[in-house]
LUMLUMDREN-2810 file (N, C-alpha, C; in Angstrom, 1 decimal):
<atoms>
<atom><aa>M</aa><ch>A</ch><at>N</at><xx>0.1</xx><yy>-186.2</yy><zz>51.6</zz></atom>
<atom><aa>M</aa><ch>A</ch><at>CA</at><xx>-0.6</xx><yy>-187.3</yy><zz>52.2</zz></atom>
<atom><aa>M</aa><ch>A</ch><at>C</at><xx>-0.8</xx><yy>-187.1</yy><zz>53.7</zz></atom>
<atom><aa>L</aa><ch>A</ch><at>N</at><xx>-2.0</xx><yy>-187.3</yy><zz>54.2</zz></atom>
<atom><aa>L</aa><ch>A</ch><at>CA</at><xx>-2.2</xx><yy>-187.2</yy><zz>55.7</zz></atom>
<atom><aa>L</aa><ch>A</ch><at>C</at><xx>-1.4</xx><yy>-188.2</yy><zz>56.4</zz></atom>
<atom><aa>K</aa><ch>A</ch><at>N</at><xx>-0.9</xx><yy>-187.8</yy><zz>57.6</zz></atom>
<atom><aa>K</aa><ch>A</ch><at>CA</at><xx>-0.2</xx><yy>-188.8</yy><zz>58.4</zz></atom>
<atom><aa>K</aa><ch>A</ch><at>C</at><xx>-1.2</xx><yy>-189.4</yy><zz>59.4</zz></atom>
<atom><aa>K</aa><ch>A</ch><at>N</at><xx>-0.9</xx><yy>-190.6</yy><zz>59.9</zz></atom>
<atom><aa>K</aa><ch>A</ch><at>CA</at><xx>-1.8</xx><yy>-191.3</yy><zz>60.8</zz></atom>
<atom><aa>K</aa><ch>A</ch><at>C</at><xx>-1.1</xx><yy>-191.3</yy><zz>62.2</zz></atom>
<atom><aa>G</aa><ch>A</ch><at>N</at><xx>-1.9</xx><yy>-191.5</yy><zz>63.2</zz></atom>
<atom><aa>G</aa><ch>A</ch><at>CA</at><xx>-1.5</xx><yy>-191.7</yy><zz>64.5</zz></atom>
<atom><aa>G</aa><ch>A</ch><at>C</at><xx>-1.0</xx><yy>-190.4</yy><zz>65.1</zz></atom>
<atom><aa>R</aa><ch>A</ch><at>N</at><xx>0.0</xx><yy>-190.4</yy><zz>65.9</zz></atom>
<atom><aa>R</aa><ch>A</ch><at>CA</at><xx>0.5</xx><yy>-189.3</yy><zz>66.7</zz></atom>
<atom><aa>R</aa><ch>A</ch><at>C</at><xx>1.1</xx><yy>-188.2</yy><zz>65.8</zz></atom>
<atom><aa>D</aa><ch>A</ch><at>N</at><xx>1.5</xx><yy>-188.5</yy><zz>64.5</zz></atom>
<atom><aa>D</aa><ch>A</ch><at>CA</at><xx>2.0</xx><yy>-187.5</yy><zz>63.6</zz></atom>
<atom><aa>D</aa><ch>A</ch><at>C</at><xx>1.0</xx><yy>-186.7</yy><zz>62.8</zz></atom>
<atom><aa>F</aa><ch>A</ch><at>N</at><xx>-0.3</xx><yy>-187.1</yy><zz>63.0</zz></atom>
<atom><aa>F</aa><ch>A</ch><at>CA</at><xx>-1.4</xx><yy>-186.4</yy><zz>62.3</zz></atom>
<atom><aa>F</aa><ch>A</ch><at>C</at><xx>-1.3</xx><yy>-184.9</yy><zz>62.6</zz></atom>
<atom><aa>I</aa><ch>A</ch><at>N</at><xx>-1.4</xx><yy>-184.1</yy><zz>61.6</zz></atom>
<atom><aa>I</aa><ch>A</ch><at>CA</at><xx>-1.3</xx><yy>-182.6</yy><zz>61.7</zz></atom>
<atom><aa>I</aa><ch>A</ch><at>C</at><xx>-2.7</xx><yy>-182.1</yy><zz>62.1</zz></atom>
<atom><aa>K</aa><ch>A</ch><at>N</at><xx>-2.9</xx><yy>-181.4</yy><zz>63.1</zz></atom>
<atom><aa>K</aa><ch>A</ch><at>CA</at><xx>-4.2</xx><yy>-180.8</yy><zz>63.5</zz></atom>
<atom><aa>K</aa><ch>A</ch><at>C</at><xx>-4.2</xx><yy>-179.5</yy><zz>62.9</zz></atom>
<atom><aa>Y</aa><ch>A</ch><at>N</at><xx>-5.2</xx><yy>-179.3</yy><zz>62.0</zz></atom>
<atom><aa>Y</aa><ch>A</ch><at>CA</at><xx>-5.3</xx><yy>-178.0</yy><zz>61.3</zz></atom>
<atom><aa>Y</aa><ch>A</ch><at>C</at><xx>-5.4</xx><yy>-176.8</yy><zz>62.2</zz></atom>
<atom><aa>Y</aa><ch>A</ch><at>N</at><xx>-6.1</xx><yy>-177.0</yy><zz>63.3</zz></atom>
<atom><aa>Y</aa><ch>A</ch><at>CA</at><xx>-6.4</xx><yy>-175.9</yy><zz>64.2</zz></atom>
<atom><aa>Y</aa><ch>A</ch><at>C</at><xx>-5.1</xx><yy>-175.4</yy><zz>64.9</zz></atom>
<atom><aa>E</aa><ch>A</ch><at>N</at><xx>-4.1</xx><yy>-176.3</yy><zz>65.1</zz></atom>
<atom><aa>E</aa><ch>A</ch><at>CA</at><xx>-2.8</xx><yy>-175.9</yy><zz>65.6</zz></atom>
<atom><aa>E</aa><ch>A</ch><at>C</at><xx>-2.1</xx><yy>-175.0</yy><zz>64.6</zz></atom>
<atom><aa>R</aa><ch>A</ch><at>N</at><xx>-2.2</xx><yy>-175.4</yy><zz>63.3</zz></atom>
<atom><aa>R</aa><ch>A</ch><at>CA</at><xx>-1.6</xx><yy>-174.6</yy><zz>62.2</zz></atom>
<atom><aa>R</aa><ch>A</ch><at>C</at><xx>-2.3</xx><yy>-173.2</yy><zz>62.0</zz></atom>
<atom><aa>L</aa><ch>A</ch><at>N</at><xx>-3.6</xx><yy>-173.2</yy><zz>62.3</zz></atom>
<atom><aa>L</aa><ch>A</ch><at>CA</at><xx>-4.3</xx><yy>-171.9</yy><zz>62.2</zz></atom>
<atom><aa>L</aa><ch>A</ch><at>C</at><xx>-3.6</xx><yy>-170.9</yy><zz>63.2</zz></atom>
<atom><aa>R</aa><ch>A</ch><at>N</at><xx>-3.5</xx><yy>-171.4</yy><zz>64.5</zz></atom>
<atom><aa>R</aa><ch>A</ch><at>CA</at><xx>-3.0</xx><yy>-170.6</yy><zz>65.5</zz></atom>
<atom><aa>R</aa><ch>A</ch><at>C</at><xx>-1.5</xx><yy>-170.1</yy><zz>65.2</zz></atom>
<atom><aa>K</aa><ch>A</ch><at>N</at><xx>-0.7</xx><yy>-171.1</yy><zz>64.9</zz></atom>
<atom><aa>K</aa><ch>A</ch><at>CA</at><xx>0.7</xx><yy>-170.8</yy><zz>64.6</zz></atom>
<atom><aa>K</aa><ch>A</ch><at>C</at><xx>0.9</xx><yy>-169.8</yy><zz>63.4</zz></atom>
<atom><aa>T</aa><ch>A</ch><at>N</at><xx>0.0</xx><yy>-170.0</yy><zz>62.4</zz></atom>
<atom><aa>T</aa><ch>A</ch><at>CA</at><xx>0.1</xx><yy>-169.1</yy><zz>61.3</zz></atom>
<atom><aa>T</aa><ch>A</ch><at>C</at><xx>-0.3</xx><yy>-167.7</yy><zz>61.6</zz></atom>
<atom><aa>R</aa><ch>A</ch><at>N</at><xx>-1.4</xx><yy>-167.6</yy><zz>62.4</zz></atom>
<atom><aa>R</aa><ch>A</ch><at>CA</at><xx>-1.9</xx><yy>-166.3</yy><zz>62.9</zz></atom>
<atom><aa>R</aa><ch>A</ch><at>C</at><xx>-0.9</xx><yy>-165.5</yy><zz>63.6</zz></atom>
<atom><aa>I</aa><ch>A</ch><at>N</at><xx>-0.2</xx><yy>-166.2</yy><zz>64.6</zz></atom>
<atom><aa>I</aa><ch>A</ch><at>CA</at><xx>0.8</xx><yy>-165.6</yy><zz>65.4</zz></atom>
<atom><aa>I</aa><ch>A</ch><at>C</at><xx>2.0</xx><yy>-165.2</yy><zz>64.6</zz></atom>
<atom><aa>K</aa><ch>A</ch><at>N</at><xx>2.4</xx><yy>-166.1</yy><zz>63.7</zz></atom>
<atom><aa>K</aa><ch>A</ch><at>CA</at><xx>3.6</xx><yy>-165.8</yy><zz>62.8</zz></atom>
<atom><aa>K</aa><ch>A</ch><at>C</at><xx>3.4</xx><yy>-164.5</yy><zz>62.1</zz></atom>
<atom><aa>H</aa><ch>A</ch><at>N</at><xx>2.2</xx><yy>-164.2</yy><zz>61.7</zz></atom>
<atom><aa>H</aa><ch>A</ch><at>CA</at><xx>1.9</xx><yy>-163.0</yy><zz>60.9</zz></atom>
<atom><aa>H</aa><ch>A</ch><at>C</at><xx>1.5</xx><yy>-161.8</yy><zz>61.8</zz></atom>
<atom><aa>G</aa><ch>A</ch><at>N</at><xx>1.5</xx><yy>-162.0</yy><zz>63.1</zz></atom>
<atom><aa>G</aa><ch>A</ch><at>CA</at><xx>1.3</xx><yy>-160.9</yy><zz>64.0</zz></atom>
<atom><aa>G</aa><ch>A</ch><at>C</at><xx>-0.1</xx><yy>-160.5</yy><zz>64.2</zz></atom>
<atom><aa>F</aa><ch>A</ch><at>N</at><xx>-1.1</xx><yy>-161.3</yy><zz>63.9</zz></atom>
<atom><aa>F</aa><ch>A</ch><at>CA</at><xx>-2.5</xx><yy>-161.0</yy><zz>64.0</zz></atom>
<atom><aa>F</aa><ch>A</ch><at>C</at><xx>-3.0</xx><yy>-161.5</yy><zz>65.4</zz></atom>
<atom><aa>T</aa><ch>A</ch><at>N</at><xx>-3.9</xx><yy>-160.8</yy><zz>65.9</zz></atom>
<atom><aa>T</aa><ch>A</ch><at>CA</at><xx>-4.6</xx><yy>-161.2</yy><zz>67.1</zz></atom>
<atom><aa>T</aa><ch>A</ch><at>C</at><xx>-5.9</xx><yy>-162.0</yy><zz>66.6</zz></atom>
<atom><aa>Q</aa><ch>A</ch><at>N</at><xx>-6.5</xx><yy>-162.8</yy><zz>67.5</zz></atom>
<atom><aa>Q</aa><ch>A</ch><at>CA</at><xx>-7.7</xx><yy>-163.5</yy><zz>67.1</zz></atom>
<atom><aa>Q</aa><ch>A</ch><at>C</at><xx>-8.8</xx><yy>-162.5</yy><zz>66.7</zz></atom>
<atom><aa>T</aa><ch>A</ch><at>N</at><xx>-8.8</xx><yy>-161.3</yy><zz>67.4</zz></atom>
<atom><aa>T</aa><ch>A</ch><at>CA</at><xx>-9.8</xx><yy>-160.3</yy><zz>67.0</zz></atom>
<atom><aa>T</aa><ch>A</ch><at>C</at><xx>-9.6</xx><yy>-159.8</yy><zz>65.6</zz></atom>
<atom><aa>Q</aa><ch>A</ch><at>N</at><xx>-8.4</xx><yy>-159.5</yy><zz>65.3</zz></atom>
<atom><aa>Q</aa><ch>A</ch><at>CA</at><xx>-8.1</xx><yy>-159.0</yy><zz>63.9</zz></atom>
<atom><aa>Q</aa><ch>A</ch><at>C</at><xx>-8.4</xx><yy>-160.0</yy><zz>62.8</zz></atom>
<atom><aa>I</aa><ch>A</ch><at>N</at><xx>-8.1</xx><yy>-161.3</yy><zz>63.1</zz></atom>
<atom><aa>I</aa><ch>A</ch><at>CA</at><xx>-8.5</xx><yy>-162.3</yy><zz>62.1</zz></atom>
<atom><aa>I</aa><ch>A</ch><at>C</at><xx>-10.0</xx><yy>-162.4</yy><zz>62.0</zz></atom>
<atom><aa>A</aa><ch>A</ch><at>N</at><xx>-10.7</xx><yy>-162.4</yy><zz>63.1</zz></atom>
<atom><aa>A</aa><ch>A</ch><at>CA</at><xx>-12.1</xx><yy>-162.6</yy><zz>63.2</zz></atom>
<atom><aa>A</aa><ch>A</ch><at>C</at><xx>-12.8</xx><yy>-161.4</yy><zz>62.4</zz></atom>
<atom><aa>E</aa><ch>A</ch><at>N</at><xx>-12.2</xx><yy>-160.2</yy><zz>62.5</zz></atom>
<atom><aa>E</aa><ch>A</ch><at>CA</at><xx>-12.8</xx><yy>-159.1</yy><zz>61.8</zz></atom>
<atom><aa>E</aa><ch>A</ch><at>C</at><xx>-12.6</xx><yy>-159.3</yy><zz>60.3</zz></atom>
<atom><aa>R</aa><ch>A</ch><at>N</at><xx>-11.5</xx><yy>-159.8</yy><zz>59.9</zz></atom>
<atom><aa>R</aa><ch>A</ch><at>CA</at><xx>-11.2</xx><yy>-160.1</yy><zz>58.4</zz></atom>
<atom><aa>R</aa><ch>A</ch><at>C</at><xx>-12.1</xx><yy>-161.2</yy><zz>57.9</zz></atom>
<atom><aa>L</aa><ch>A</ch><at>N</at><xx>-12.5</xx><yy>-162.1</yy><zz>58.8</zz></atom>
<atom><aa>L</aa><ch>A</ch><at>CA</at><xx>-13.3</xx><yy>-163.2</yy><zz>58.4</zz></atom>
<atom><aa>L</aa><ch>A</ch><at>C</at><xx>-14.8</xx><yy>-162.9</yy><zz>58.6</zz></atom>
<atom><aa>N</aa><ch>A</ch><at>N</at><xx>-15.1</xx><yy>-161.7</yy><zz>59.1</zz></atom>
<atom><aa>N</aa><ch>A</ch><at>CA</at><xx>-16.4</xx><yy>-161.2</yy><zz>59.4</zz></atom>
<atom><aa>N</aa><ch>A</ch><at>C</at><xx>-17.2</xx><yy>-162.2</yy><zz>60.3</zz></atom>
<atom><aa>I</aa><ch>A</ch><at>N</at><xx>-16.5</xx><yy>-162.6</yy><zz>61.4</zz></atom>
<atom><aa>I</aa><ch>A</ch><at>CA</at><xx>-17.1</xx><yy>-163.4</yy><zz>62.4</zz></atom>
<atom><aa>I</aa><ch>A</ch><at>C</at><xx>-16.7</xx><yy>-162.9</yy><zz>63.8</zz></atom>
<atom><aa>K</aa><ch>A</ch><at>N</at><xx>-17.4</xx><yy>-163.4</yy><zz>64.8</zz></atom>
<atom><aa>K</aa><ch>A</ch><at>CA</at><xx>-17.0</xx><yy>-163.0</yy><zz>66.2</zz></atom>
<atom><aa>K</aa><ch>A</ch><at>C</at><xx>-15.7</xx><yy>-163.6</yy><zz>66.6</zz></atom>
<atom><aa>Q</aa><ch>A</ch><at>N</at><xx>-15.0</xx><yy>-162.9</yy><zz>67.5</zz></atom>
<atom><aa>Q</aa><ch>A</ch><at>CA</at><xx>-13.7</xx><yy>-163.5</yy><zz>68.0</zz></atom>
<atom><aa>Q</aa><ch>A</ch><at>C</at><xx>-13.9</xx><yy>-164.8</yy><zz>68.7</zz></atom>
<atom><aa>S</aa><ch>A</ch><at>N</at><xx>-15.0</xx><yy>-165.0</yy><zz>69.4</zz></atom>
<atom><aa>S</aa><ch>A</ch><at>CA</at><xx>-15.3</xx><yy>-166.2</yy><zz>70.1</zz></atom>
<atom><aa>S</aa><ch>A</ch><at>C</at><xx>-15.4</xx><yy>-167.4</yy><zz>69.1</zz></atom>
<atom><aa>T</aa><ch>A</ch><at>N</at><xx>-16.0</xx><yy>-167.1</yy><zz>68.0</zz></atom>
<atom><aa>T</aa><ch>A</ch><at>CA</at><xx>-16.2</xx><yy>-168.1</yy><zz>66.9</zz></atom>
<atom><aa>T</aa><ch>A</ch><at>C</at><xx>-14.8</xx><yy>-168.5</yy><zz>66.4</zz></atom>
<atom><aa>Y</aa><ch>A</ch><at>N</at><xx>-13.9</xx><yy>-167.5</yy><zz>66.1</zz></atom>
<atom><aa>Y</aa><ch>A</ch><at>CA</at><xx>-12.6</xx><yy>-167.9</yy><zz>65.6</zz></atom>
<atom><aa>Y</aa><ch>A</ch><at>C</at><xx>-11.8</xx><yy>-168.6</yy><zz>66.7</zz></atom>
<atom><aa>A</aa><ch>A</ch><at>N</at><xx>-11.9</xx><yy>-168.3</yy><zz>67.9</zz></atom>
<atom><aa>A</aa><ch>A</ch><at>CA</at><xx>-11.2</xx><yy>-169.0</yy><zz>69.0</zz></atom>
<atom><aa>A</aa><ch>A</ch><at>C</at><xx>-11.6</xx><yy>-170.4</yy><zz>69.0</zz></atom>
<atom><aa>K</aa><ch>A</ch><at>N</at><xx>-12.8</xx><yy>-170.8</yy><zz>68.7</zz></atom>
<atom><aa>K</aa><ch>A</ch><at>CA</at><xx>-13.3</xx><yy>-172.2</yy><zz>68.7</zz></atom>
<atom><aa>K</aa><ch>A</ch><at>C</at><xx>-12.6</xx><yy>-172.9</yy><zz>67.5</zz></atom>
<atom><aa>Y</aa><ch>A</ch><at>N</at><xx>-12.4</xx><yy>-172.2</yy><zz>66.4</zz></atom>
<atom><aa>Y</aa><ch>A</ch><at>CA</at><xx>-11.7</xx><yy>-172.8</yy><zz>65.3</zz></atom>
<atom><aa>Y</aa><ch>A</ch><at>C</at><xx>-10.3</xx><yy>-173.2</yy><zz>65.7</zz></atom>
<atom><aa>E</aa><ch>A</ch><at>N</at><xx>-9.6</xx><yy>-172.3</yy><zz>66.5</zz></atom>
<atom><aa>E</aa><ch>A</ch><at>CA</at><xx>-8.2</xx><yy>-172.6</yy><zz>66.9</zz></atom>
<atom><aa>E</aa><ch>A</ch><at>C</at><xx>-8.1</xx><yy>-173.6</yy><zz>68.0</zz></atom>
<atom><aa>C</aa><ch>A</ch><at>N</at><xx>-9.2</xx><yy>-173.8</yy><zz>68.8</zz></atom>
<atom><aa>C</aa><ch>A</ch><at>CA</at><xx>-9.2</xx><yy>-174.8</yy><zz>69.8</zz></atom>
<atom><aa>C</aa><ch>A</ch><at>C</at><xx>-9.6</xx><yy>-176.2</yy><zz>69.2</zz></atom>
<atom><aa>G</aa><ch>A</ch><at>N</at><xx>-10.2</xx><yy>-176.2</yy><zz>68.0</zz></atom>
<atom><aa>G</aa><ch>A</ch><at>CA</at><xx>-10.6</xx><yy>-177.4</yy><zz>67.4</zz></atom>
<atom><aa>G</aa><ch>A</ch><at>C</at><xx>-12.0</xx><yy>-177.9</yy><zz>67.9</zz></atom>
<atom><aa>T</aa><ch>A</ch><at>N</at><xx>-12.7</xx><yy>-177.0</yy><zz>68.6</zz></atom>
<atom><aa>T</aa><ch>A</ch><at>CA</at><xx>-14.1</xx><yy>-177.3</yy><zz>69.0</zz></atom>
<atom><aa>T</aa><ch>A</ch><at>C</at><xx>-15.1</xx><yy>-177.0</yy><zz>68.0</zz></atom>
<atom><aa>R</aa><ch>A</ch><at>N</at><xx>-14.7</xx><yy>-176.3</yy><zz>67.0</zz></atom>
<atom><aa>R</aa><ch>A</ch><at>CA</at><xx>-15.6</xx><yy>-176.0</yy><zz>65.9</zz></atom>
<atom><aa>R</aa><ch>A</ch><at>C</at><xx>-14.8</xx><yy>-176.0</yy><zz>64.6</zz></atom>
<atom><aa>T</aa><ch>A</ch><at>N</at><xx>-15.4</xx><yy>-176.6</yy><zz>63.6</zz></atom>
<atom><aa>T</aa><ch>A</ch><at>CA</at><xx>-14.7</xx><yy>-176.8</yy><zz>62.3</zz></atom>
<atom><aa>T</aa><ch>A</ch><at>C</at><xx>-14.8</xx><yy>-175.5</yy><zz>61.5</zz></atom>
<atom><aa>I</aa><ch>A</ch><at>N</at><xx>-13.7</xx><yy>-175.1</yy><zz>60.9</zz></atom>
<atom><aa>I</aa><ch>A</ch><at>CA</at><xx>-13.7</xx><yy>-173.8</yy><zz>60.1</zz></atom>
<atom><aa>I</aa><ch>A</ch><at>C</at><xx>-14.4</xx><yy>-174.1</yy><zz>58.8</zz></atom>
<atom><aa>P</aa><ch>A</ch><at>N</at><xx>-15.4</xx><yy>-173.3</yy><zz>58.4</zz></atom>
<atom><aa>P</aa><ch>A</ch><at>CA</at><xx>-16.0</xx><yy>-173.5</yy><zz>57.0</zz></atom>
<atom><aa>P</aa><ch>A</ch><at>C</at><xx>-15.0</xx><yy>-173.2</yy><zz>55.9</zz></atom>
<atom><aa>V</aa><ch>A</ch><at>N</at><xx>-15.2</xx><yy>-173.8</yy><zz>54.8</zz></atom>
<atom><aa>V</aa><ch>A</ch><at>CA</at><xx>-14.3</xx><yy>-173.7</yy><zz>53.7</zz></atom>
<atom><aa>V</aa><ch>A</ch><at>C</at><xx>-14.1</xx><yy>-172.2</yy><zz>53.3</zz></atom>
<atom><aa>D</aa><ch>A</ch><at>N</at><xx>-15.2</xx><yy>-171.4</yy><zz>53.2</zz></atom>
<atom><aa>D</aa><ch>A</ch><at>CA</at><xx>-15.1</xx><yy>-170.0</yy><zz>52.8</zz></atom>
<atom><aa>D</aa><ch>A</ch><at>C</at><xx>-14.2</xx><yy>-169.2</yy><zz>53.8</zz></atom>
<atom><aa>K</aa><ch>A</ch><at>N</at><xx>-14.3</xx><yy>-169.6</yy><zz>55.1</zz></atom>
<atom><aa>K</aa><ch>A</ch><at>CA</at><xx>-13.5</xx><yy>-168.9</yy><zz>56.1</zz></atom>
<atom><aa>K</aa><ch>A</ch><at>C</at><xx>-12.0</xx><yy>-169.3</yy><zz>56.0</zz></atom>
<atom><aa>L</aa><ch>A</ch><at>N</at><xx>-11.8</xx><yy>-170.6</yy><zz>55.8</zz></atom>
<atom><aa>L</aa><ch>A</ch><at>CA</at><xx>-10.4</xx><yy>-171.1</yy><zz>55.6</zz></atom>
<atom><aa>L</aa><ch>A</ch><at>C</at><xx>-9.8</xx><yy>-170.4</yy><zz>54.4</zz></atom>
<atom><aa>R</aa><ch>A</ch><at>N</at><xx>-10.5</xx><yy>-170.2</yy><zz>53.3</zz></atom>
<atom><aa>R</aa><ch>A</ch><at>CA</at><xx>-10.0</xx><yy>-169.6</yy><zz>52.1</zz></atom>
<atom><aa>R</aa><ch>A</ch><at>C</at><xx>-9.6</xx><yy>-168.1</yy><zz>52.4</zz></atom>
<atom><aa>E</aa><ch>A</ch><at>N</at><xx>-10.5</xx><yy>-167.4</yy><zz>53.1</zz></atom>
<atom><aa>E</aa><ch>A</ch><at>CA</at><xx>-10.2</xx><yy>-166.0</yy><zz>53.5</zz></atom>
<atom><aa>E</aa><ch>A</ch><at>C</at><xx>-9.0</xx><yy>-165.9</yy><zz>54.4</zz></atom>
<atom><aa>F</aa><ch>A</ch><at>N</at><xx>-8.9</xx><yy>-166.9</yy><zz>55.4</zz></atom>
<atom><aa>F</aa><ch>A</ch><at>CA</at><xx>-7.8</xx><yy>-166.9</yy><zz>56.3</zz></atom>
<atom><aa>F</aa><ch>A</ch><at>C</at><xx>-6.5</xx><yy>-167.1</yy><zz>55.5</zz></atom>
<atom><aa>C</aa><ch>A</ch><at>N</at><xx>-6.5</xx><yy>-168.0</yy><zz>54.5</zz></atom>
<atom><aa>C</aa><ch>A</ch><at>CA</at><xx>-5.3</xx><yy>-168.3</yy><zz>53.7</zz></atom>
<atom><aa>C</aa><ch>A</ch><at>C</at><xx>-4.9</xx><yy>-167.1</yy><zz>52.9</zz></atom>
<atom><aa>L</aa><ch>A</ch><at>N</at><xx>-5.9</xx><yy>-166.4</yy><zz>52.3</zz></atom>
<atom><aa>L</aa><ch>A</ch><at>CA</at><xx>-5.6</xx><yy>-165.3</yy><zz>51.5</zz></atom>
<atom><aa>L</aa><ch>A</ch><at>C</at><xx>-5.0</xx><yy>-164.1</yy><zz>52.4</zz></atom>
<atom><aa>T</aa><ch>A</ch><at>N</at><xx>-5.6</xx><yy>-164.0</yy><zz>53.6</zz></atom>
<atom><aa>T</aa><ch>A</ch><at>CA</at><xx>-5.1</xx><yy>-162.9</yy><zz>54.5</zz></atom>
<atom><aa>T</aa><ch>A</ch><at>C</at><xx>-3.7</xx><yy>-163.2</yy><zz>54.9</zz></atom>
<atom><aa>T</aa><ch>A</ch><at>N</at><xx>-3.3</xx><yy>-164.4</yy><zz>55.2</zz></atom>
<atom><aa>T</aa><ch>A</ch><at>CA</at><xx>-2.0</xx><yy>-164.7</yy><zz>55.7</zz></atom>
<atom><aa>T</aa><ch>A</ch><at>C</at><xx>-1.0</xx><yy>-165.2</yy><zz>54.6</zz></atom>
<atom><aa>N</aa><ch>A</ch><at>N</at><xx>-1.5</xx><yy>-165.2</yy><zz>53.4</zz></atom>
<atom><aa>N</aa><ch>A</ch><at>CA</at><xx>-0.7</xx><yy>-165.7</yy><zz>52.2</zz></atom>
<atom><aa>N</aa><ch>A</ch><at>C</at><xx>-0.1</xx><yy>-167.1</yy><zz>52.5</zz></atom>
<atom><aa>T</aa><ch>A</ch><at>N</at><xx>-1.0</xx><yy>-168.0</yy><zz>52.9</zz></atom>
<atom><aa>T</aa><ch>A</ch><at>CA</at><xx>-0.7</xx><yy>-169.3</yy><zz>53.3</zz></atom>
<atom><aa>T</aa><ch>A</ch><at>C</at><xx>-1.5</xx><yy>-170.4</yy><zz>52.5</zz></atom>
<atom><aa>S</aa><ch>A</ch><at>N</at><xx>-0.8</xx><yy>-171.4</yy><zz>52.2</zz></atom>
<atom><aa>S</aa><ch>A</ch><at>CA</at><xx>-1.5</xx><yy>-172.5</yy><zz>51.4</zz></atom>
<atom><aa>S</aa><ch>A</ch><at>C</at><xx>-2.5</xx><yy>-173.2</yy><zz>52.3</zz></atom>
<atom><aa>S</aa><ch>A</ch><at>N</at><xx>-3.7</xx><yy>-173.5</yy><zz>51.8</zz></atom>
<atom><aa>S</aa><ch>A</ch><at>CA</at><xx>-4.7</xx><yy>-174.2</yy><zz>52.5</zz></atom>
<atom><aa>S</aa><ch>A</ch><at>C</at><xx>-4.2</xx><yy>-175.7</yy><zz>52.7</zz></atom>
<atom><aa>N</aa><ch>A</ch><at>N</at><xx>-3.4</xx><yy>-176.2</yy><zz>51.8</zz></atom>
<atom><aa>N</aa><ch>A</ch><at>CA</at><xx>-2.9</xx><yy>-177.5</yy><zz>52.0</zz></atom>
<atom><aa>N</aa><ch>A</ch><at>C</at><xx>-1.9</xx><yy>-177.6</yy><zz>53.2</zz></atom>
<atom><aa>Y</aa><ch>A</ch><at>N</at><xx>-1.2</xx><yy>-176.5</yy><zz>53.4</zz></atom>
<atom><aa>Y</aa><ch>A</ch><at>CA</at><xx>-0.4</xx><yy>-176.4</yy><zz>54.6</zz></atom>
<atom><aa>Y</aa><ch>A</ch><at>C</at><xx>-1.2</xx><yy>-176.5</yy><zz>55.9</zz></atom>
<atom><aa>I</aa><ch>A</ch><at>N</at><xx>-2.3</xx><yy>-175.6</yy><zz>55.9</zz></atom>
<atom><aa>I</aa><ch>A</ch><at>CA</at><xx>-3.1</xx><yy>-175.6</yy><zz>57.1</zz></atom>
<atom><aa>I</aa><ch>A</ch><at>C</at><xx>-3.8</xx><yy>-177.0</yy><zz>57.4</zz></atom>
<atom><aa>L</aa><ch>A</ch><at>N</at><xx>-4.2</xx><yy>-177.6</yy><zz>56.3</zz></atom>
<atom><aa>L</aa><ch>A</ch><at>CA</at><xx>-4.9</xx><yy>-178.9</yy><zz>56.5</zz></atom>
<atom><aa>L</aa><ch>A</ch><at>C</at><xx>-3.9</xx><yy>-180.1</yy><zz>56.7</zz></atom>
<atom><aa>G</aa><ch>A</ch><at>N</at><xx>-2.6</xx><yy>-179.8</yy><zz>56.6</zz></atom>
<atom><aa>G</aa><ch>A</ch><at>CA</at><xx>-1.6</xx><yy>-180.9</yy><zz>56.9</zz></atom>
<atom><aa>G</aa><ch>A</ch><at>C</at><xx>-1.3</xx><yy>-181.7</yy><zz>55.7</zz></atom>
<atom><aa>L</aa><ch>A</ch><at>N</at><xx>-1.8</xx><yy>-181.3</yy><zz>54.5</zz></atom>
<atom><aa>L</aa><ch>A</ch><at>CA</at><xx>-1.5</xx><yy>-182.0</yy><zz>53.3</zz></atom>
<atom><aa>L</aa><ch>A</ch><at>C</at><xx>-0.2</xx><yy>-181.7</yy><zz>52.7</zz></atom>
<atom><aa>S</aa><ch>A</ch><at>N</at><xx>0.5</xx><yy>-180.7</yy><zz>53.2</zz></atom>
<atom><aa>S</aa><ch>A</ch><at>CA</at><xx>1.8</xx><yy>-180.2</yy><zz>52.6</zz></atom>
<atom><aa>S</aa><ch>A</ch><at>C</at><xx>2.5</xx><yy>-179.5</yy><zz>53.7</zz></atom>
<atom><aa>N</aa><ch>A</ch><at>N</at><xx>3.8</xx><yy>-179.5</yy><zz>53.6</zz></atom>
<atom><aa>N</aa><ch>A</ch><at>CA</at><xx>4.6</xx><yy>-178.7</yy><zz>54.6</zz></atom>
<atom><aa>N</aa><ch>A</ch><at>C</at><xx>5.1</xx><yy>-177.4</yy><zz>53.9</zz></atom>
<atom><aa>N</aa><ch>A</ch><at>N</at><xx>4.6</xx><yy>-177.2</yy><zz>52.7</zz></atom>
<atom><aa>N</aa><ch>A</ch><at>CA</at><xx>4.9</xx><yy>-176.0</yy><zz>52.0</zz></atom>
<atom><aa>N</aa><ch>A</ch><at>C</at><xx>4.0</xx><yy>-174.9</yy><zz>52.4</zz></atom>
<atom><aa>Y</aa><ch>A</ch><at>N</at><xx>4.5</xx><yy>-174.0</yy><zz>53.2</zz></atom>
<atom><aa>Y</aa><ch>A</ch><at>CA</at><xx>3.8</xx><yy>-172.9</yy><zz>53.9</zz></atom>
<atom><aa>Y</aa><ch>A</ch><at>C</at><xx>3.2</xx><yy>-171.9</yy><zz>52.9</zz></atom>
<atom><aa>K</aa><ch>A</ch><at>N</at><xx>4.0</xx><yy>-171.5</yy><zz>51.9</zz></atom>
<atom><aa>K</aa><ch>A</ch><at>CA</at><xx>3.7</xx><yy>-170.4</yy><zz>51.0</zz></atom>
<atom><aa>K</aa><ch>A</ch><at>C</at><xx>2.4</xx><yy>-170.7</yy><zz>50.1</zz></atom>
<atom><aa>Y</aa><ch>A</ch><at>N</at><xx>1.6</xx><yy>-169.7</yy><zz>50.0</zz></atom>
<atom><aa>Y</aa><ch>A</ch><at>CA</at><xx>0.5</xx><yy>-169.7</yy><zz>49.1</zz></atom>
<atom><aa>Y</aa><ch>A</ch><at>C</at><xx>1.1</xx><yy>-169.7</yy><zz>47.6</zz></atom>
<atom><aa>P</aa><ch>A</ch><at>N</at><xx>0.6</xx><yy>-170.6</yy><zz>46.7</zz></atom>
<atom><aa>P</aa><ch>A</ch><at>CA</at><xx>1.2</xx><yy>-170.5</yy><zz>45.4</zz></atom>
<atom><aa>P</aa><ch>A</ch><at>C</at><xx>0.9</xx><yy>-169.2</yy><zz>44.6</zz></atom>
<atom><aa>D</aa><ch>A</ch><at>N</at><xx>1.9</xx><yy>-168.8</yy><zz>43.9</zz></atom>
<atom><aa>D</aa><ch>A</ch><at>CA</at><xx>1.7</xx><yy>-167.5</yy><zz>43.1</zz></atom>
<atom><aa>D</aa><ch>A</ch><at>C</at><xx>0.8</xx><yy>-167.7</yy><zz>41.9</zz></atom>
</atoms>
């Protein structure tokens, strides 16, 4: 369940944390998503919404649950 107020999870913060946790640079992730690094940087800053297909590819690349990225779950791992 989404949290309200100051506890609301910002998906773009989890994008950044997940990318760093897995040792990727923005450029490396952008290459995997087939986009420019500047576009990916906007996803992480929250100035541009990540499209569903790019979110899916990000999650597959980092083996991360999309529910975790979106703040719907605290379970980080992508289900087997």
